[in-house]
Each structure stands twice: as structure tokens, then as C-alpha cells.
C-alpha positions as CSV (number, residue, x, y, z in Angstrom):
1,X,0.0,0.0,0.0
2,X,2.7,2.4,0.8
3,X,4.3,1.7,-2.6
4,X,0.9,2.4,-4.4
5,X,0.5,5.7,-2.4
6,X,4.1,6.7,-3.3
7,X,3.3,6.1,-7.1
8,X,0.1,8.2,-7.1
9,X,1.8,11.6,-6.8
10,X,4.0,10.6,-9.7
11,X,0.9,10.0,-11.9
12,X,-0.6,13.3,-11.0
13,X,2.6,15.0,-12.0
14,X,2.7,13.3,-15.3
15,X,-1.0,14.2,-16.0
16,X,-0.3,17.8,-15.1
17,X,2.7,18.0,-17.3
18,X,0.8,16.5,-20.2
19,X,-2.1,19.0,-19.8
20,X,0.4,21.9,-19.6
21,X,2.1,20.6,-22.8
22,X,-1.1,20.5,-24.7
23,X,-2.0,24.0,-23.5
24,X,1.3,25.2,-24.7
25,X,0.9,23.5,-28.1
26,X,-2.6,24.8,-28.9
27,X,-1.9,28.5,-28.7
28,X,1.2,28.1,-30.8
29,X,-0.7,26.2,-33.5
30,X,-3.4,28.8,-33.5
31,X,-0.9,31.5,-33.9
32,X,0.8,29.6,-36.8
33,X,-2.5,29.2,-38.7
34,X,-3.4,32.8,-38.0
35,X,-0.2,33.9,-39.7
36,X,-0.4,31.5,-42.7
37,X,-4.1,32.1,-43.5
38,X,-3.7,35.8,-44.3
39,X,-0.7,35.0,-46.5
40,X,-2.7,32.5,-48.5
41,X,-5.6,35.0,-48.9
42,X,-3.2,37.7,-50.1
43,X,-1.7,35.3,-52.6
44,X,-5.3,34.4,-53.9
45,X,-6.2,38.1,-54.2
46,X,-3.0,38.7,-56.1
47,X,-3.7,35.9,-58.5
48,X,-7.3,37.1,-59.1
49,X,-6.1,40.6,-59.8
50,X,-3.5,39.5,-62.2
51,X,-6.0,37.3,-64.1
52,X,-8.5,40.1,-64.2
53,X,-5.8,42.4,-65.7
54,X,-4.9,39.9,-68.3
55,X,-8.6,39.5,-69.3
56,X,-9.1,43.2,-69.6
57,X,-6.0,43.6,-71.7
58,X,-7.1,40.7,-73.9
59,X,-10.5,42.2,-74.4
60,X,-8.9,45.6,-75.2
61,X,-6.6,43.9,-77.8
62,X,-9.5,42.0,-79.4
63,X,-11.6,45.2,-79.6
64,X,-8.8,47.1,-81.2
65,X,-8.2,44.3,-83.7
66,X,-11.9,44.2,-84.6
67,X,-12.0,47.9,-85.0
68,X,-8.9,47.8,-87.3
69,X,-10.4,45.0,-89.4
70,X,-13.8,46.5,-89.8
71,X,-14.3,47.7,-93.4
72,X,-15.9,51.1,-94.0
73,X,-19.5,51.3,-95.2
74,X,-19.6,50.8,-99.0
75,X,-21.1,53.6,-101.0
76,X,-22.7,53.5,-104.4
77,X,-19.6,55.0,-106.0
78,X,-17.5,52.2,-104.4
79,X,-19.8,49.6,-106.0
80,X,-19.4,51.2,-109.4
81,X,-15.6,51.7,-109.3
82,X,-14.5,49.1,-106.6
83,X,-13.7,45.4,-106.8
84,X,-17.4,44.5,-107.4
85,X,-17.1,46.1,-110.8
86,X,-15.4,42.9,-111.9
87,X,-17.6,40.5,-109.9
88,X,-19.9,38.1,-111.7
89,X,-23.2,37.2,-110.1
90,X,-23.5,33.5,-109.6
91,X,-27.0,33.4,-108.1
92,X,-29.9,34.9,-110.0
93,X,-32.2,35.0,-107.1
94,X,-33.5,38.0,-105.3
95,X,-32.7,41.4,-106.7
96,X,-30.5,39.9,-109.4
97,X,-33.6,38.3,-111.1
98,X,-35.5,41.6,-111.4
99,X,-34.1,42.5,-114.9
100,X,-35.3,39.1,-116.2
101,X,-38.9,40.2,-115.9
102,X,-39.0,43.1,-118.4
103,X,-36.7,41.1,-120.7
104,X,-39.0,38.1,-120.7
105,X,-42.2,40.1,-121.1
106,X,-40.9,42.4,-123.9
107,X,-39.3,39.5,-125.8
108,X,-42.6,37.6,-125.7
109,X,-44.6,40.6,-126.9
110,X,-42.2,41.3,-129.7
111,X,-42.4,37.6,-130.8
112,X,-46.2,37.9,-130.9
113,X,-45.8,40.9,-133.2
114,X,-43.6,38.8,-135.5
115,X,-46.0,36.0,-135.5
116,X,-49.0,37.9,-136.7
117,X,-48.5,37.9,-140.4
118,X,-51.3,39.8,-142.2
119,X,-53.5,40.3,-139.1
120,X,-53.9,40.3,-135.4
121,X,-53.8,36.5,-135.0
122,X,-51.3,34.1,-136.6
123,X,-51.6,32.2,-139.9
124,X,-53.9,34.6,-141.8
125,X,-54.3,32.6,-144.9
126,X,-55.2,34.5,-148.1
127,X,-53.7,37.8,-146.9
128,X,-50.9,39.5,-149.0
129,X,-48.6,39.5,-146.0
130,X,-49.0,35.8,-145.2
131,X,-48.7,34.9,-148.9
132,X,-45.6,37.1,-149.3
133,X,-44.0,35.2,-146.4
134,X,-44.7,32.0,-148.3
135,X,-43.5,33.2,-151.7
136,X,-40.4,35.2,-150.7
137,X,-39.1,33.4,-147.6
138,X,-40.3,29.8,-147.3
139,X,-40.3,28.7,-150.9
140,X,-36.9,30.0,-151.9
141,X,-34.9,29.4,-148.7
142,X,-36.8,26.5,-147.0
143,X,-37.8,24.3,-149.9
144,X,-35.8,21.4,-148.4
145,X,-38.5,21.0,-145.7
146,X,-41.0,18.2,-146.4
147,X,-44.7,19.1,-146.9
148,X,-46.4,22.2,-148.3
149,X,-44.8,25.6,-147.6
150,X,-48.2,26.9,-146.3
151,X,-48.0,24.4,-143.5
152,X,-44.5,25.6,-142.4
153,X,-45.5,29.2,-142.7
154,X,-48.5,28.5,-140.4
155,X,-46.3,26.6,-137.9
156,X,-43.9,29.5,-137.9
157,X,-46.7,32.0,-137.1
158,X,-48.2,29.8,-134.4
159,X,-44.8,29.2,-132.8
160,X,-43.9,32.9,-132.6
161,X,-47.4,34.1,-131.6
162,X,-48.3,31.6,-128.9
163,X,-44.7,31.0,-127.9
164,X,-44.3,34.7,-127.4
165,X,-47.6,34.8,-125.4
166,X,-46.5,32.0,-123.1
167,X,-43.0,33.5,-122.7
168,X,-44.5,36.9,-121.7
169,X,-46.8,35.2,-119.1
170,X,-44.0,32.9,-117.9
171,X,-46.1,29.9,-118.5
172,X,-44.4,26.7,-119.9
173,X,-41.5,29.0,-120.4
174,X,-38.9,26.4,-121.4
175,X,-41.0,24.7,-124.2
176,X,-42.1,28.2,-125.4
177,X,-38.5,29.4,-125.4
178,X,-37.3,26.3,-127.3
179,X,-39.9,26.8,-130.0
180,X,-38.9,30.5,-130.4
181,X,-35.2,29.5,-130.4
182,X,-35.9,27.2,-133.4
183,X,-37.8,29.9,-135.4
184,X,-35.1,32.5,-134.6
185,X,-32.3,30.2,-135.8
186,X,-34.4,29.8,-139.0
187,X,-34.5,33.6,-139.3
188,X,-30.8,33.8,-138.8
189,X,-30.3,31.2,-141.5
190,X,-32.6,33.1,-143.9
191,X,-30.9,36.5,-143.4
192,X,-27.4,35.0,-143.7
193,X,-28.5,33.3,-146.9
194,X,-30.1,36.3,-148.4
195,X,-27.8,39.2,-147.4
196,X,-24.7,37.5,-145.9
197,X,-22.9,38.6,-142.8
198,X,-22.9,42.3,-144.0
199,X,-19.3,42.9,-143.1
200,X,-19.7,41.6,-139.5
201,X,-18.2,42.5,-137.1
202,X,-16.5,45.7,-138.3
203,X,-18.1,46.4,-141.6
204,X,-20.7,49.2,-142.2
205,X,-24.0,48.5,-143.9
206,X,-24.9,51.1,-146.4
207,X,-28.7,50.9,-146.0
208,X,-28.4,50.7,-142.2
209,X,-30.4,47.4,-142.2
210,X,-28.6,44.9,-140.1
211,X,-30.6,41.9,-140.9
212,X,-29.3,38.8,-139.1
213,X,-28.3,40.6,-135.8
214,X,-31.8,41.0,-134.5
215,X,-32.9,37.4,-134.8
216,X,-29.5,36.4,-133.4
217,X,-30.1,38.4,-130.2
218,X,-33.6,37.0,-129.9
219,X,-32.2,33.5,-130.3
220,X,-29.7,34.1,-127.5
221,X,-32.4,35.5,-125.2
222,X,-34.6,32.5,-125.8
223,X,-31.7,30.2,-125.2
224,X,-31.1,31.8,-121.8
225,X,-34.8,31.3,-120.8
226,X,-34.7,27.8,-122.0
227,X,-31.9,27.0,-119.7
228,X,-32.9,29.1,-116.7
229,X,-36.7,29.2,-116.7
230,X,-39.1,32.1,-116.4
231,X,-37.8,33.8,-113.2
232,X,-40.0,35.8,-110.8
233,X,-43.5,37.2,-111.5
234,X,-44.4,34.3,-113.8
235,X,-47.0,31.6,-113.8
236,X,-44.3,28.9,-113.7
237,X,-42.9,30.3,-110.4
238,X,-46.4,30.2,-108.8
239,X,-47.0,26.6,-110.0
240,X,-43.6,25.5,-108.9
241,X,-44.0,27.0,-105.4
242,X,-47.3,25.1,-104.9
243,X,-45.9,21.8,-106.2
244,X,-42.8,22.1,-104.0
245,X,-45.0,22.9,-100.9
246,X,-47.1,19.8,-101.6
247,X,-44.0,17.6,-101.9
248,X,-42.6,19.0,-98.6
249,X,-45.9,18.3,-96.8
250,X,-46.1,14.8,-98.3
């Protein structure tokens, strides 16, 4: 018992020393963390400030680059004299298709005028104009065609009159343009056979009657509409829009 009592004070001393050591360690650790935390916060703030400055400088550089690469507003004079003077339109939609409308309508109306030999309607048999077309054009220059010349004269008138009407309306434009192209090529053949090339391209015609050039231009216009179709403001465009809508719905 005496030995146990002598050991108890020693245990108390050890416990007291242990508690004192812990109390000494805790304040020192709190002080250490209190010093380190502000340092880490300061480093984080410095990093955020530097990244913000970099972002601001990058945005300023990008804005300056965009402002330097922006082209000035194009004027009408720039369009006339600038690089677009040499640009070719590859898409005939929108505003670029507007000139096709008067070209198609006027070509069709002029073809109707050509096809009304001797009257308002085509193929006016018995009239001097229609008979003159047979005697002075079809018989001497198109005698190689089979059948009576009156038949071919009537076909010529019908093709030009109704083909011109359909072309002006923009209805069945491609078949109408093809029929007009054939008649105009026949007219070119007739004029070249009767009066020749008339010094084309640099010669001067004394009587100012350039015969084959007019049907040649008509033929080229009809060739264009045969390839490209009627264009806007036409019956064909209305029919095609309805057909395409029905196909999409189906």
C-alpha cells in the first residue's frame, strides 16, 4: 500500500505535465495558422487581380483588332468603281432576277408581233402578208422542208405568236423558249443566206439594215430562258411553289 501511495503523486505530476504541454501547443498552433491564412488570402487576391488584368488587356486587344479589321461602309460609288465592278453574279435569285422580268415580257410581246403575219392573230391565210412570207421566204430558202410551204408558214406563225404569249406570261417557259429559239435560228439562216454577214463585225451596212443581228439576239435570249426558266413574276414560279410545298408536306 505504501508503494501504491508513493506512485500516485507521480501519476498526477505526469498528467499535469501532459495538460500543460497541450495547452502550450494549442496557442502556438493557432498562432501559426493565424499567420499562414492571411498569407494565402493575399496570394489568392494577387492571382485574381493578375488574371483580371490579363482578361481586360485581352478584351482591349481584341476590340482594337476588330475595329482595325472593320471595313468602312460601302457607297454607291464604291460599288461602281470598286472590286465589285469585276464581280460576276453566280446566283440569279432576289434582286438579281428583277431584270429578267421586263426582258422576258418584252421578248414575248415582240415575238407575238412577229407571228401575226397579215392580221392580229397568226396564220392569216389569203392575206398578202402571209402569202408574201410563203413566196419570198419559205419557198426560196426552206424548200428542203417536207410538206407544203403553207404548213410551215403557219407553224412559224403559231410558234412565234403563242410561244411569245407563253413567254410573256412565264407559262411553260422552257417549251415556249425552245420553239422560239428554233424559229429565230431559222430567221438567222434566212438573213445570212439572203444578205450574208454584212461585213460583221466591223463592216458598215450602207442601207443601215442589219438583218441577221436582231434574230441572233432573240435566239440568245430564248436560249437563256430555255436554260434558266421564267424567273419571278411568272405563272411557272407560282405553279412550282405550290408543287414544292405539296412535296414537302407529303
